[in-house]
N, C-alpha and C positions, 0 to 999 in steps of 0.2 A: 696175063703171065707175070709171075713174080720176078723181079730183077734182083738177084742176089749179088749186089754190088756194095762193097764196103770201101769207103774212102779212108785209107789207112795212112796216117802220118806219124812216123816215129821221130820224136824230137829228143835229141840227146843233151842239148844245152841251149839256153837262150842266147840270143845273138849279142847281148851285152856282156849282154849281161843279164791311292788314298784320296780323299777329297782335297782339292787344292784351291787356294784363293785366286781370284782374277789378278793378273799381274800387269805391270806396265814397264816399258823400257826405262822409265824414269827411276824405277826401283832397282838400281844397280847393285844393291847389297843382297838381292834375292838370288843367291847361288853364284858359284864360280865354276869354271870348267872342271871336269872330273880330274884331270891331271894336275890341277893347281896344287893339290896335296902332295904331289911328288917333287915340287920345287923346294929348293933350300930357302932358308929365311931371307938370304940376300936376294935370291931370284924372285921371291914373292914381293919384296919391297920394290924391286925394279919393275915387275909386272904391274903392280898397283900404280906406279908412277906413269907408266905408259897408258894404263886404262884411264886415268884421270885426264891425260892429254887427249885421248881418243874421244872421251865423253864431251870434252870441251871443243872438239873439232880443231885442235891445235896441230900445226904442221911439224912440231918438234916436241921431243920429250927428253928430260935429263933424269937419269937414274941416281939414287942416293950414293951408290958406290961403283967402283970400277968392276967390270964384269969380264969373265973369261969368254973366249969365242964360243965355247959349248953352251954357256949360260945364255948368251945372246941368242943363239939359234933356238934354244928351248923356249925362251920367252916369245920370240917371234912366231914360232910354230903354234904355240898355245893360243895366241891372239888371232892369227891368220886362219887357222884350220880347225881349232877346237872350241871356238867361242861363237856359236851361231848368231847370237843376238847382235854381234858387232859386225854385221854384214857390209858395212860401208867401207871397211878398210881394204884398200887396193894393194898396199904394200908397206913394209917396214924395213928400213935400211939403217944399219948402224954407221954413223959418221965418225964415231970415236968409241972408246970403251965405256962411255957414259952417256952418249948423245945419240938419239934416234931421229930419223926423218920419216914422217908418216904421210902417205898419200891416200886419197879417198876416191871412191867410185862415183859419188854423187855430191852435188853441192848441198849445203846445210839445209836449205828450204825443202828441196826434193826429198832428202833423207828423212826429215821430220815427218813429211807426208807419208812416206813409205813405212816408217815405224808405226805410225798411227793405224795404217791399214793392216799391218801384221798384228799389232795389238788386238784389233777388233776380231780378226780371224782366230787367233789363238784363244781369246776369251770364249768364242763360240764353241770351239772344239773341247776346251776344258769343261765347259758347262755340260756338254754331252758325256764326257768321260766321268764327270762327277756323279752322274746318275747310275753308274755301274757299281756292282757290289764287291768287286775284287780288283786287285792291281792287274791281274791277267786280263780281265774283260775291259779294263781301262785301256790297256795296250792295244787290244783288238780294235776298240772304237777309234783310237788315235790313228792307227793304220788305215782303217776304213775311211775316215773323214779326209785324210790327206789324199788317198788314192782315188776316191770318187770325184774329186774336184781338181785333179792335176793329171797331165799327160807328160810322158817322157820326151825330152828333147836334149840332144847332145850339144846344143849351142850354149856357149859359156855366157859370161856377163852376169846380169841379175838372175838368170835362170840357174846359176850355181849357188843361190842363196835361199834363205827361208822366204824371202819376198817372192821369188819365182814360184816356189812350191805352193805357198799359201794364198797369194794374191793374184799373180799373173795366171797361174794354172798351167805353167810349163816349167819343167825343171830337169836338170841332169841328176845323176846319182848323189852329188853333193847337196843339191837343193832338197831332195827327199830326205836324206839322212839328217841334215841339219834341222829341218823342220820337225822331224820326229823327235830328235833328241831334245830340242828346245821345249817342246810340249811335254814330253815325258818327265823331264826335270821339273817343270812347273807343276806336274801332277804328283811330285814327290817320289819319282822312281829314278834311281841312279842310272845314268846313261852317258855315252860319249860317242862322238863321230869316229868311226873306225875306218881309217884311210888305208887302202891297200893298192898294190900295183899287180895287175893281172894281164898277162900277154902284152906287156909293154904299155898298158893303159892304166892311169891312176883313177881309181874310183872310190866311192865311200858307201858304207853301210852304217846302220845304227847298232850299237851294242847296249844291252840293258841288263840290269841285275834284278832277279826275281827269286825270292825264297832262297837266298844265299848262292844261287847259281847265275852264271852269265849266259846270255843267248844273243844271237844276231837276228836283227829284223831288217830286211832289205825291201823297203817299199818300192824302190825303183824296179827291181827285178820282178816283183809281184805285179807291177803296173804295166809292164811291157807285154802285150798280148795281141794276138790276131783275133781274139774273140770279143764280140760286142758285150757279152755279159762277163765282165772281168772282175770276179771276186776271188782271185787266187790268193792262197796263203802258203804256197810252196816254199817261200823264203821267210816265213814268220816263225821266229824263235828256233833257229837252227844252229848247229854247232859250227865251229871253225873248219871242220873237215869238209864242209860243203864248198869251201873256197880254196883256190890255189893262190900263189903269190904271197908277197910279204909287204909289210908297211914300210914306206920310205922314211918314216919318222920313228921306227922302233929303236933307233940309236938314242933317241931323246926320251921316249916314253914307252914303257912296257905294258901292253894291254893285258888285262886278265883273260885267261883262257876260257873259251866257251866250248864245253865238252858235253854237257847234258842235253838230252833230247826229250825228256819226259813231258815237257809242255809244248812240244811240237804241235801246231794247231790241229792237224787232222787226227792226231791221236787223242787230243783233249776233246775234240768234237765227236769222237767215236766214228770216224770216217776212215779207219785204217783196217785193212783186211789182210788175211794170210793165204787164202786159197782162191782158186777160180770160182768155186761154189759160193764162197762168202762174197766175192765181187758181184756175182750175178744177183744174189739176194739184195745186196746193198743198193746197187744202181737201179734195180727194179723198184725198191721202196722209194728211192729218191725221185725217180721219174714219175711214179704215180702221184707223189706229193707235188712235185714241181709243175705237173700238167694243169693243176688247178689255176695257176696264173700264167701258163704257157712259158714258163722258164725253161730254157733249152740246154744250159750247160751244167753238166754233172761232174763233180770232181771228188776224188778220194785217193788214198795212197795204199801202197802195199808195204807190209812190215819189213820186208827185206828185198834186196835186188834179185835174188834167186827166184822168189815167188813172182815178182813182176816179170822176169824173163819168161817164166813158164806161161804166164797169162798172155804175154805178147805172142808167143808161139801158138797158143791155143786159138787166139783171135785171128791170127794170120792164116792158119792152115785149115780152119774149120768154119762152119756157119754158126759158131757159138753165139756171136753177137746178134745176128738177125733172128736166130731162133729164140733168143732171150727176149728180144723186142716184140716178137709175136705174142709171147706170153704176157709181157707187161702191158701191151696195148689193150688187153681185156679189162684193165683196171684203171686206165687213165681217164681223167675228167674231160680231156680234149683228145680228138683223134691224133695219132702220131704216125709218122712214116716208119714202117718196120723193115723196109728193104735196103735203105741207105742210112748210114750213120758215119760220123766223123770221130775217130778215136785217136788220141795222141798221147805220147808218154814222155815224161822228163826223167831221164835215167839218174840225174843227180838228186833230185828231190823225191823221186818215185811217185810223182803225182800223175794220175790218170785223168785225162779230160775227155769226156764223152759229150758230143753235141747231138742231140736228138732234133729231128725236124718235124714241123707241123705243116700239113698241107696248105697250099695257097698262101705262102708267105714270101718275103723277100730275102735274098741272100744277105743283104745288109742288116737284116734282123739278127744275124748270127755272127757276122765277121766285120772287122774294121777294114780288112784288106782282102779282096777276092782275086787278086792278080795271080795267085799261085794255083788256081784251079785249072785243070786241063779241060779242053773242049768236051771230052767224053764225060767227065764228071759233071760239068755244067749241063750237058744234055740229059743225063740221068736225073739230075735234080729238077730240071724243067718238066719232066714227066709228072711231077707231083705239084706243079704250080709254083715251084721255088725258083725265082728268077732274080 
């Protein structure tokens, strides 16, 4: 007897949320933060003075001239939040109109070891990016290398830095964003850490410039997933409209607007559909191809929200999905389960995620967390040897 049971999970939002030379932290002239160009000549001179002190590990810095309160805050923000490679700075306080006190996260010996480790990992990722044929594919490779070796953690400290993302393998949104921007800049692609406050929580994403347009790349949101096969690009090269909230530093720096979506990953990869029929054809093709290596997670997007809503209604109210799997199963390299599937939707990114099951496998083959499954769902899965 066939069991027409579909595990349906509608997700409206996540819970959080050119060839380049090998570089070294010793090469402090290789690039400055994106917003450095927005500083006045006086502010640049002061920033440079602070940077020299930071590079020397000095506890104090004296600027060439007296600064206004606004200038002081701009310089502090640029070093503290927009300069990923200087991740040792814990705080900067102005003790007068020309004097600053600098505190550090780590002692000099530990920091030098951490910098060397970051250097090595950045060089590895740049070497991979250097094999790509366009700036777009370089950005994809940087995104992939960061995400496949890092897991999201909302614990602060070193996990809020490039060291956490690239070496420790645990990072919050700041760690992901800073790591991405650091490497993108070294690959010759303009970028900056885009800080924003959403629902009372301050987070970060990366903003990059490509072909005269700006886009957001949010490695952290792409990396937070309940799926074991996590190769999501729902937040790769997306517009500002995908986000709510504002930047707490917009009073000091004005971020260029990201409005274009023509390089949105799923569109570029031709994984974007307009109708239910197109969706069935596409995931049928993908499942048949993925079954060669028993890949289980299929992702694609709908071109607009109305089309996605129609698809959700079709899947929820009919046997559309299991009927489609019956057809696809005739062409797969490995047998697949056609009576049960897990399909979820992200209404913000319009990404559809479909998990297909293979007989006699483990639930952990598909998910990082199985605690949300009901006893009924687990029982249905066990009928196919999925435990």
